[in-house]
TORKOL-4160 file (C-alpha; in steps of 0.2 Angstrom, whole numbers, padded with zeros to 4 digits, m for minus):
118
<pt num="1" X="m0031" Y="0103" Z="m0128"/>
<pt num="2" X="m0024" Y="0113" Z="m0113"/>
<pt num="3" X="m0043" Y="0118" Z="m0110"/>
<pt num="4" X="m0048" Y="0100" Z="m0106"/>
<pt num="5" X="m0036" Y="0099" Z="m0091"/>
<pt num="6" X="m0039" Y="0116" Z="m0084"/>
<pt num="7" X="m0052" Y="0110" Z="m0072"/>
<pt num="8" X="m0040" Y="0097" Z="m0065"/>
<pt num="9" X="m0027" Y="0110" Z="m0063"/>
<pt num="10" X="m0039" Y="0121" Z="m0053"/>
<pt num="11" X="m0043" Y="0106" Z="m0042"/>
<pt num="12" X="m0025" Y="0103" Z="m0040"/>
<pt num="13" X="m0021" Y="0121" Z="m0036"/>
<pt num="14" X="m0035" Y="0121" Z="m0024"/>
<pt num="15" X="m0030" Y="0105" Z="m0015"/>
<pt num="16" X="m0012" Y="0111" Z="m0013"/>
<pt num="17" X="m0018" Y="0128" Z="m0006"/>
<pt num="18" X="m0029" Y="0120" Z="0006"/>
<pt num="19" X="m0016" Y="0108" Z="0012"/>
<pt num="20" X="m0003" Y="0121" Z="0015"/>
<pt num="21" X="m0016" Y="0133" Z="0023"/>
<pt num="22" X="m0021" Y="0119" Z="0036"/>
<pt num="23" X="m0003" Y="0116" Z="0040"/>
<pt num="24" X="0001" Y="0134" Z="0042"/>
<pt num="25" X="m0014" Y="0136" Z="0053"/>
<pt num="26" X="m0010" Y="0121" Z="0064"/>
<pt num="27" X="0008" Y="0128" Z="0065"/>
<pt num="28" X="0003" Y="0145" Z="0071"/>
<pt num="29" X="m0011" Y="0142" Z="0082"/>
<pt num="30" X="m0008" Y="0124" Z="0088"/>
<pt num="31" X="m0002" Y="0120" Z="0106"/>
<pt num="32" X="0017" Y="0119" Z="0109"/>
<pt num="33" X="0022" Y="0111" Z="0125"/>
<pt num="34" X="0039" Y="0102" Z="0122"/>
<pt num="35" X="0045" Y="0090" Z="0135"/>
<pt num="36" X="0060" Y="0079" Z="0135"/>
<pt num="37" X="0049" Y="0064" Z="0135"/>
<pt num="38" X="0040" Y="0070" Z="0119"/>
<pt num="39" X="0056" Y="0073" Z="0111"/>
<pt num="40" X="0062" Y="0056" Z="0113"/>
<pt num="41" X="0062" Y="0045" Z="0098"/>
<pt num="42" X="0049" Y="0033" Z="0105"/>
<pt num="43" X="0031" Y="0037" Z="0102"/>
<pt num="44" X="0024" Y="0030" Z="0118"/>
<pt num="45" X="0035" Y="0040" Z="0129"/>
<pt num="46" X="0041" Y="0025" Z="0139"/>
<pt num="47" X="0059" Y="0021" Z="0141"/>
<pt num="48" X="0063" Y="0006" Z="0129"/>
<pt num="49" X="0069" Y="m0011" Z="0136"/>
<pt num="50" X="0078" Y="m0024" Z="0127"/>
<pt num="51" X="0088" Y="m0023" Z="0111"/>
<pt num="52" X="0082" Y="m0010" Z="0098"/>
<pt num="53" X="0082" Y="m0023" Z="0084"/>
<pt num="54" X="0074" Y="m0040" Z="0086"/>
<pt num="55" X="0073" Y="m0055" Z="0075"/>
<pt num="56" X="0057" Y="m0056" Z="0065"/>
<pt num="57" X="0049" Y="m0073" Z="0060"/>
<pt num="58" X="0051" Y="m0077" Z="0042"/>
<pt num="59" X="0032" Y="m0080" Z="0042"/>
<pt num="60" X="0030" Y="m0061" Z="0044"/>
<pt num="61" X="0039" Y="m0058" Z="0027"/>
<pt num="62" X="0030" Y="m0073" Z="0019"/>
<pt num="63" X="0013" Y="m0065" Z="0024"/>
<pt num="64" X="0020" Y="m0049" Z="0016"/>
<pt num="65" X="0024" Y="m0057" Z="0000"/>
<pt num="66" X="0007" Y="m0066" Z="m0001"/>
<pt num="67" X="m0001" Y="m0049" Z="0001"/>
<pt num="68" X="0009" Y="m0042" Z="m0013"/>
<pt num="69" X="0005" Y="m0057" Z="m0024"/>
<pt num="70" X="m0013" Y="m0056" Z="m0022"/>
<pt num="71" X="m0013" Y="m0037" Z="m0023"/>
<pt num="72" X="m0004" Y="m0039" Z="m0041"/>
<pt num="73" X="m0017" Y="m0052" Z="m0046"/>
<pt num="74" X="m0031" Y="m0040" Z="m0042"/>
<pt num="75" X="m0022" Y="m0025" Z="m0051"/>
<pt num="76" X="m0020" Y="m0035" Z="m0067"/>
<pt num="77" X="m0037" Y="m0045" Z="m0067"/>
<pt num="78" X="m0049" Y="m0030" Z="m0065"/>
<pt num="79" X="m0043" Y="m0020" Z="m0080"/>
<pt num="80" X="m0042" Y="m0036" Z="m0090"/>
<pt num="81" X="m0060" Y="m0039" Z="m0085"/>
<pt num="82" X="m0065" Y="m0022" Z="m0091"/>
<pt num="83" X="m0058" Y="m0025" Z="m0109"/>
<pt num="84" X="m0061" Y="m0043" Z="m0109"/>
<pt num="85" X="m0072" Y="m0043" Z="m0125"/>
<pt num="86" X="m0060" Y="m0032" Z="m0136"/>
<pt num="87" X="m0045" Y="m0044" Z="m0131"/>
<pt num="88" X="m0053" Y="m0060" Z="m0138"/>
<pt num="89" X="m0046" Y="m0077" Z="m0137"/>
<pt num="90" X="m0027" Y="m0071" Z="m0136"/>
<pt num="91" X="m0031" Y="m0061" Z="m0121"/>
<pt num="92" X="m0041" Y="m0075" Z="m0112"/>
<pt num="93" X="m0026" Y="m0087" Z="m0115"/>
<pt num="94" X="m0014" Y="m0074" Z="m0109"/>
<pt num="95" X="m0024" Y="m0071" Z="m0093"/>
<pt num="96" X="m0026" Y="m0090" Z="m0090"/>
<pt num="97" X="m0007" Y="m0092" Z="m0090"/>
<pt num="98" X="m0005" Y="m0077" Z="m0079"/>
<pt num="99" X="m0018" Y="m0084" Z="m0066"/>
<pt num="100" X="m0010" Y="m0102" Z="m0067"/>
<pt num="101" X="0007" Y="m0095" Z="m0062"/>
<pt num="102" X="m0001" Y="m0086" Z="m0048"/>
<pt num="103" X="m0011" Y="m0101" Z="m0042"/>
<pt num="104" X="0005" Y="m0111" Z="m0042"/>
<pt num="105" X="0013" Y="m0098" Z="m0031"/>
<pt num="106" X="m0003" Y="m0099" Z="m0020"/>
<pt num="107" X="m0002" Y="m0118" Z="m0019"/>
<pt num="108" X="0017" Y="m0118" Z="m0015"/>
<pt num="109" X="0013" Y="m0106" Z="0000"/>
<pt num="110" X="m0002" Y="m0116" Z="0005"/>
<pt num="111" X="0009" Y="m0132" Z="0006"/>
<pt num="112" X="0023" Y="m0123" Z="0015"/>
<pt num="113" X="0010" Y="m0118" Z="0028"/>
<pt num="114" X="0011" Y="m0099" Z="0025"/>
<pt num="115" X="m0008" Y="m0098" Z="0027"/>
<pt num="116" X="m0009" Y="m0106" Z="0044"/>
<pt num="117" X="m0012" Y="m0094" Z="0058"/>
<pt num="118" X="m0004" Y="m0098" Z="0075"/>
């Protein structure tokens, strides 16, 4: 049993070694020119203006939820499609119920105007 997983263990060990090796090489030979501007918490190096926290539109979060909704749909539908013939009629009925629930959420978001781009 363990001999089946030996190639995977070798690849994992090699990947870890290469990853650590590249990081160590970059740390040793990489340029180091620290400045106060580079050490600031803002990546652009510019002085920030305005408040650090600003109000986000609810539409932003709604788009995120819709992305998760459709992502979950794909995650469940693709494996189901692979084993569709073995599941038979009960698998088909359960997937139809699952897709109906997701479509109700999609229609709700559509009616609320979440898919409108401004």
